[in-house]
Steps between C-alpha positions, in 0.01 A plus 500: 500500500606229258498495120229233519250776581568681172487173306170411668354830383642514148497133409754251375475541123846540347561565133802307374685467171740236370860608456499407130206728412583821315507846648214588262292224664601639838377847400166355396469322836582817695240695301235229522523477879586868559801411715858622526690174543472130428662206676706287263421134556529215257273275706270757661620407849868580534648848465768521232500878489286811483463753223356847532422802289830647625691201359338546161576872488865452604558234236319692229729793571823297510426237234231646279172373362646160403463403866124474436552182298740354755416274792383626837800321654728758335352790696364346821646550844645162597559562870152557637427603856216283626336463837251281684155579637635537852736790426406813692362782284746749652790277393366473146451877477858557612638245255299637207618853577865408555523275192279726290274213394130524427392136481573211735390144426372305800652150503413217737677165482671602175165568330367836382192589703433873443664830419495828692563833333595831654151615398348221710707610798406867457131413456508296819664787693246753370210271597648453848543876545144563376364242744695655786373845403141377488535340843642821649222710347244254633655515846507882501138526383365270770 
């Protein structure tokens, strides 16, 4: 199965933030949307970076509270793993596990199209297992 199936189910809405916004503004965005990461994009279409709760915690620990008034660009991950809609789900799962990443932007033709989280992947797997279980129970009860 391809990533497109997860995107079809979850939708294409992606929350982004400009690199010059403050970490405080980032925290407000994370809280408002109840998400764990935001794609950094100055134009809303290209991926400049990604910033997660983990990034904030690491920098708070190493730098201190003054990081809250600094720009998102100071704490974001610059090298972002992205994929396209046609990547196989198994390949994405392997990559997310090996690289220990929780959020992967979906990029087509250089433009941000969606984002897939590890939670989206797990939810999809649980739904598939539940469906398989229901089919087996239905078959047995016939």
